[in-house]
One Martini backbone bead per residue (centre of mass of N, CA, C, O) as a GRO file, in nm:
protein
  211
    1MET     BB    1   8.757   9.773   8.578
    2ARG     BB    2   8.948   9.539   8.661
    3LEU     BB    3   8.940   9.391   8.393
    4ARG     BB    4   9.048   9.627   8.224
    5GLY     BB    5   9.320   9.653   8.377
    6LEU     BB    6   9.421   9.362   8.322
    7TYR     BB    7   9.419   9.373   8.011
    8ASP     BB    8   9.608   9.619   7.982
    9ALA     BB    9   9.847   9.486   8.147
   10HIS     BB   10   9.858   9.179   7.996
   11VAL     BB   11   9.736   9.178   7.693
   12THR     BB   12   9.816   9.428   7.523
   13PRO     BB   13  10.131   9.382   7.526
   14ARG     BB   14  10.109   9.110   7.364
   15LEU     BB   15   9.946   9.224   7.121
   16ILE     BB   16  10.160   9.427   7.033
   17ALA     BB   17  10.410   9.245   7.007
   18PHE     BB   18  10.300   9.078   6.793
   19ALA     BB   19  10.220   9.291   6.572
   20CYS     BB   20  10.522   9.447   6.588
   21GLY     BB   21  10.680   9.165   6.502
   22ARG     BB   22  10.628   9.147   6.221
   23GLU     BB   23  10.785   9.117   5.931
   24GLY     BB   24  10.648   9.351   5.764
   25ILE     BB   25  10.686   9.568   5.985
   26GLY     BB   26  11.003   9.564   5.982
   27ASP     BB   27  11.035   9.655   5.684
   28HIS     BB   28  10.906   9.938   5.737
   29ARG     BB   29  11.096  10.037   5.958
   30ARG     BB   30  11.363  10.031   5.764
   31LEU     BB   31  11.248  10.299   5.605
   32VAL     BB   32  11.271  10.506   5.878
   33VAL     BB   33  11.462  10.478   6.131
   34PRO     BB   34  11.757  10.518   6.007
   35LEU     BB   35  11.711  10.839   5.969
   36ALA     BB   36  11.790  10.899   6.246
   37GLU     BB   37  11.917  11.192   6.437
   38GLY     BB   38  12.069  11.265   6.708
   39HIS     BB   39  11.834  11.369   6.907
   40VAL     BB   40  11.599  11.130   7.012
   41PHE     BB   41  11.238  11.078   6.985
   42GLU     BB   42  11.010  10.838   7.118
   43ILE     BB   43  10.686  10.757   7.056
   44GLY     BB   44  10.612  10.474   7.177
   45CYS     BB   45  10.880  10.294   7.307
   46GLY     BB   46  10.754  10.041   7.381
   47GLY     BB   47  10.958   9.734   7.356
   48GLY     BB   48  11.196   9.829   7.140
   49PHE     BB   49  11.146   9.775   6.825
   50ASN     BB   50  11.365  10.003   6.702
   51GLN     BB   51  11.664   9.989   6.819
   52ALA     BB   52  11.815   9.806   6.599
   53LEU     BB   53  11.770  10.050   6.356
   54TYR     BB   54  11.962  10.239   6.472
   55ASP     BB   55  12.225  10.462   6.397
   56PRO     BB   56  12.514  10.490   6.590
   57ALA     BB   57  12.648  10.715   6.399
   58LYS     BB   58  12.378  10.931   6.438
   59VAL     BB   59  12.307  10.871   6.737
   60VAL     BB   60  12.328  11.026   7.053
   61SER     BB   61  12.023  11.002   7.164
   62LEU     BB   62  11.755  10.833   7.370
   63SER     BB   63  11.410  10.909   7.386
   64GLY     BB   64  11.102  10.845   7.579
   65ILE     BB   65  10.755  10.727   7.572
   66ASP     BB   66  10.502  10.538   7.788
   67PRO     BB   67  10.185  10.412   7.917
   68ASN     BB   68  10.333  10.119   7.944
   69GLU     BB   69  10.512   9.960   8.179
   70LYS     BB   70  10.586   9.684   8.052
   71LEU     BB   71  10.701   9.807   7.779
   72LEU     BB   72  10.904   9.994   7.918
   73GLU     BB   73  11.076   9.786   8.043
   74GLN     BB   74  11.169   9.658   7.772
   75ALA     BB   75  11.307   9.915   7.660
   76ARG     BB   76  11.519   9.953   7.880
   77ALA     BB   77  11.648   9.673   7.837
   78SER     BB   78  11.724   9.720   7.552
   79ALA     BB   79  11.906   9.970   7.591
   80ARG     BB   80  12.115   9.830   7.765
   81ALA     BB   81  12.199   9.612   7.552
   82PHE     BB   82  12.281   9.847   7.331
   83GLY     BB   83  12.402  10.110   7.476
   84TRP     BB   84  12.216  10.344   7.522
   85ASP     BB   85  12.144  10.676   7.560
   86ALA     BB   86  11.874  10.671   7.789
   87ASP     BB   87  11.533  10.829   7.818
   88MET     BB   88  11.260  10.653   7.973
   89ARG     BB   89  10.926  10.741   8.012
   90TYR     BB   90  10.640  10.794   8.165
   91GLY     BB   91  10.377  10.868   7.928
   92ARG     BB   92  10.200  11.122   7.736
   93GLY     BB   93  10.151  11.298   7.435
   94GLU     BB   94   9.989  11.550   7.581
   95ASP     BB   95  10.248  11.538   7.807
   96ILE     BB   96  10.572  11.608   7.743
   97PRO     BB   97  10.872  11.565   7.959
   98PHE     BB   98  11.004  11.790   7.765
   99PRO     BB   99  11.163  12.038   7.617
  100ASP     BB  100  11.198  12.269   7.410
  101SER     BB  101  11.385  12.212   7.144
  102ARG     BB  102  11.542  11.912   7.197
  103PHE     BB  103  11.498  11.772   6.906
  104ASP     BB  104  11.597  11.639   6.588
  105THR     BB  105  11.417  11.361   6.634
  106VAL     BB  106  11.109  11.215   6.557
  107VAL     BB  107  10.947  10.900   6.645
  108CYS     BB  108  10.660  10.729   6.464
  109THR     BB  109  10.537  10.397   6.540
  110TYR     BB  110  10.241  10.284   6.574
  111THR     BB  111  10.088  10.534   6.761
  112LEU     BB  112   9.891  10.775   6.668
  113CYS     BB  113   9.628  10.587   6.645
  114SER     BB  114   9.612  10.559   6.998
  115VAL     BB  115   9.550  10.845   7.068
  116GLU     BB  116   9.320  11.054   7.228
  117HIS     BB  117   9.475  11.357   7.129
  118PRO     BB  118   9.619  11.433   6.849
  119GLU     BB  119   9.643  11.740   6.854
  120ARG     BB  120   9.809  11.756   7.117
  121VAL     BB  121  10.039  11.568   7.031
  122LEU     BB  122  10.136  11.734   6.784
  123ARG     BB  123  10.198  11.989   6.946
  124GLU     BB  124  10.418  11.857   7.121
  125LEU     BB  125  10.604  11.770   6.880
  126ARG     BB  126  10.659  12.055   6.788
  127ARG     BB  127  10.789  12.162   7.052
  128ILE     BB  128  11.041  11.942   7.070
  129LEU     BB  129  11.137  12.048   6.820
  130LYS     BB  130  11.370  12.158   6.622
  131PRO     BB  131  11.464  12.366   6.413
  132GLY     BB  132  11.454  12.143   6.127
  133GLY     BB  133  11.329  11.908   6.228
  134ARG     BB  134  11.220  11.560   6.245
  135LEU     BB  135  10.946  11.360   6.144
  136LEU     BB  136  10.899  11.023   6.181
  137PHE     BB  137  10.663  10.814   5.990
  138LEU     BB  138  10.464  10.508   6.084
  139GLU     BB  139  10.136  10.435   5.973
  140HIS     BB  140   9.815  10.332   6.032
  141GLY     BB  141   9.480  10.332   5.859
  142ARG     BB  142   9.313  10.504   5.645
  143ALA     BB  143   9.163  10.404   5.373
  144PRO     BB  144   9.110  10.488   5.022
  145ASP     BB  145   8.890  10.274   5.011
  146ALA     BB  146   8.548  10.275   5.045
  147GLU     BB  147   8.490   9.978   5.140
  148ILE     BB  148   8.709   9.964   5.363
  149LEU     BB  149   8.621  10.212   5.527
  150ARG     BB  150   8.350  10.101   5.609
  151TRP     BB  151   8.468   9.868   5.771
  152GLN     BB  152   8.629  10.031   5.969
  153LYS     BB  153   8.386  10.177   6.097
  154ARG     BB  154   8.256   9.919   6.207
  155VAL     BB  155   8.507   9.803   6.376
  156GLU     BB  156   8.629  10.014   6.557
  157PRO     BB  157   8.458  10.004   6.826
  158PHE     BB  158   8.574   9.712   6.890
  159TRP     BB  159   8.883   9.745   6.855
  160LYS     BB  160   8.986   9.966   7.053
  161PRO     BB  161   8.963   9.803   7.336
  162LEU     BB  162   9.165   9.565   7.227
  163ALA     BB  163   9.406   9.795   7.097
  164GLY     BB  164   9.476  10.048   7.275
  165GLY     BB  165   9.287  10.264   7.098
  166CYS     BB  166   9.277  10.197   6.802
  167HIS     BB  167   9.252  10.376   6.489
  168LEU     BB  168   9.153  10.293   6.168
  169THR     BB  169   9.068  10.617   6.062
  170TRP     BB  170   9.348  10.731   6.072
  171ALA     BB  171   9.521  11.011   5.911
  172ALA     BB  172   9.840  11.087   5.896
  173GLY     BB  173   9.906  11.310   5.688
  174ALA     BB  174   9.650  11.487   5.723
  175SER     BB  175   9.706  11.543   6.022
  176LEU     BB  176   9.979  11.682   5.998
  177ARG     BB  177   9.889  11.916   5.819
  178ALA     BB  178   9.657  12.014   6.019
  179ASN     BB  179   9.922  12.038   6.251
  180GLY     BB  180  10.191  12.202   6.142
  181PHE     BB  181  10.285  12.021   5.890
  182GLU     BB  182  10.527  11.916   5.654
  183VAL     BB  183  10.494  11.660   5.398
  184GLU     BB  184  10.702  11.381   5.310
  185PRO     BB  185  10.644  11.128   5.118
  186LEU     BB  186  10.756  10.775   5.092
  187GLY     BB  187  10.488  10.596   5.145
  188GLN     BB  188  10.221  10.351   5.030
  189ASP     BB  189  10.031  10.079   5.160
  190TYR     BB  190   9.960   9.745   5.185
  191LEU     BB  191   9.980   9.501   5.400
  192GLY     BB  192  10.079   9.189   5.400
  193GLY     BB  193   9.884   8.930   5.567
  194VAL     BB  194   9.639   9.121   5.604
  195PRO     BB  195   9.374   9.278   5.653
  196ARG     BB  196   9.289   9.574   5.505
  197ILE     BB  197   9.165   9.725   5.748
  198PHE     BB  198   9.477   9.695   5.894
  199GLY     BB  199   9.694   9.769   5.631
  200TRP     BB  200   9.717  10.071   5.604
  201MET     BB  201  10.016  10.260   5.488
  202GLU     BB  202  10.227  10.530   5.616
  203TRP     BB  203  10.522  10.723   5.514
  204GLY     BB  204  10.763  10.977   5.645
  205VAL     BB  205  10.826  11.332   5.649
  206ALA     BB  206  10.825  11.592   5.903
  207ARG     BB  207  10.774  11.951   5.937
  208ARG     BB  208  10.776  12.237   6.070
  209ARG     BB  209  10.600  12.501   6.002
  210GLY     BB  210  10.830  12.762   5.943
  211ALA     BB  211  11.123  12.637   6.033
   0.00000   0.00000   0.00000
């Protein structure tokens, strides 16, 4: 357990920072993050990878949670540097420490694949969104090609403990639809420069069904 804790505290943040800082990843973020407006909540805000992409003319405040203290420290430092009105807390998506209908926009980038209980997390995200609010998502996961999916299933049990619980076979759009959201897809494709078992991307806009 001590070795596991040391890995999660010191190796996982570096692995996430390396993966999330790739050039192609940044290009995809630019398709989604600048759409945020109003009071914005970012799940998995650690590292501050999205902060340079928010439009200061549209974003009133920036809040978020992350379960990794080291990445959270980086996000807070980044927010201070950018001058954001920011409230970034330690927390997990299954129990978000913010009130109902608090946010105009929720931003999820490369985060939902690694949560332990996605249905509970999506229920919480619905809860904190205002009626008419938008969830902007950019996630990697379940490939549409059968052979690649077979390899994802083989690799996933070994990959998850190395990559902060990341599920290679999580399907973003389908999971959102199954958990109370209407989804407007904006794009999907394989990310260049990485093995395809890691590279299937989906991005779009989701709204609370019936809101």
